[in-house]
N, C-alpha and C positions, 0 to 999 in steps of 0.2 A: 165440645166447643173448645177451641184453642184459647190461649190467653189473649192473643191479638183479637180474636172474634169477641171475646168478653169485653175488652177495652173499647172496641167499636160499639158494642151494644150499650155499654154504660154511657158513652158519649151521646149516642142517639137517644137513649131514654131521657137523659138530662135535657137535651135540646127540645124534646117533645114535651116533657113535664113542665119545664121552667124556661121557655124560650127567651124571656127577657133578662135572665140572669147570665152573667159570664161565669160559666163553670170551668173554664180553662185551667185556672190554678188547681182546682180539685182534681181534675183529670190528669194534670202533670204529676201531682202527688201520688195518685193511684198508680200511674204508670211506673213511677220510681219505686214505690213500695212493692208492687207486684214483680217488677224486674228483679229487685234485690232478693225477694223471697225465692223466686225461681232459680236465680244464680246460686244462692246459698244452698238450695236443695241439691243442685248438681255438684257443688264443691263438697258438701257433706258426704255424698256418695263416693268420693274419690278413693277412700281407703277404709272400707267398713271393718276390715280386720284389725285396724289400729284402734278401734273403739274410742274415737275422739269426737267430742262435741265441737261445734265451732268455737265455743269459749275455751275449752281445754287445748284445742289445737292452737288457737291464737296465743294462749299463755305460753305454751311450749316454744312456739316460734319466736315469741318476744324474748323469752329468756335466752334462747340461742343467739338471737340477733343482737340484743342490747345488754345482756347480762355481763357485767365486768367480773374479773376473777373473784372479787370479794362477794359477789352475788348482789341481788336486789332486795330491798325491803318490800313487803307487801304493798305499802303505799306507793313506792316508786313503780312497781309493776302495774298497779292499778292506773297510775297516771299514764304510763306508756300504752296501756290498753284502752284508755279513755273510758274507764268504768269506775264505779265506786269501790273503795277498798272492801266493803262488805261483800260485794258480788264476787270478789276474787277468792275469798276464804273457802267456799265450797269446792271450787276447782282445784285449789291447792291441796285440800284434804284428799280429793279423789286421786289426784296425780301422785301424791306422796304415798298413799296406800298401795298404788300400783308400782312404786319404786322408781318413778320417772323423775322425781325431784326430791330434794331434801331441804329441810329447814335447819338452819344452824344459828346459834346465838351470835348476835353482833358483838364483835370484840370491843367495840367502842361504846356500846350501850346495851347493858345486860337486859333491858326491857324489850329490845327490838330483836327481830330475826332477820336473817339473810336467806334468800331462796337461791338454790343452785340446781342446775340440771345434774342428774346422775349419769353415769355412763349409759345405762339402758335408755334414759330419756334423750340423751344426745344421739344415740344410735337410731331411735325412733324418728327423731327430727330429720336426721340425714337420709333416712330411707324414705320417709313420707314427703319431705319438701319437694324433691324433684317431681314426684307424681302429682302433687298438689299444683305445682307451677305448670305442668303440662296440661292439667285440666283447665286451669284458668286461661292459659294460652288458647286452648281449643274454644272455650266459651267466648273469648274476645276476637277470634279469628275473622268474623265478618267485618271487623273494623280494621282499616289500615292504620299505620303508625300515626299519621296526622290526625285521623279521626279519634284515635285513643287519646292523643295528647289534648285534642279539643274537648273531648268528654271530661277528662280529668280537670282541665282548666275551668270548664263551666261548673263542675261539681265543687271545686275549690272556691269559686266565687260565691256559690250558694252557701257553703259552709261559713266562709268569712262573713257574709252578710247575716246569716242566722245567729252567729256568735255575738253579734252586736245587739241582738234583740233580747228582751226579757221573755222567758218561756211562758 
């Protein structure tokens, strides 16, 4: 059964089981989460030889994209990744062990650290990023430019709305 078949089955089953309930919001969420999981699976398979998880890949890409010469603190990095600082620690440890980044004392605050890409980390990003972007382009290829912009616009509206709500 394909994912589209499964989504159709879920819609049918809900309409059969609870015909008086409007399950459209749930079906939209199911579609979003299943699409995200499927797209993530494809992106994760982009460069298996790089041995990167989505979290470590995003961390390296973020350091490359946003890291100033003085580096980023773990808190700044977490904010740019939209995750908690505690969730960054494990990824930092794994990447540091592999020699892809280094932690250095913050010259302004001895209690803080600054995170920097190492040369091997920068090389991995420069090698992996074009492959990653080609995979994402391929996955988005059924949508034209206007449709991609519309999808991004709609998702941004959902994000903006959800950010005003209490979890």
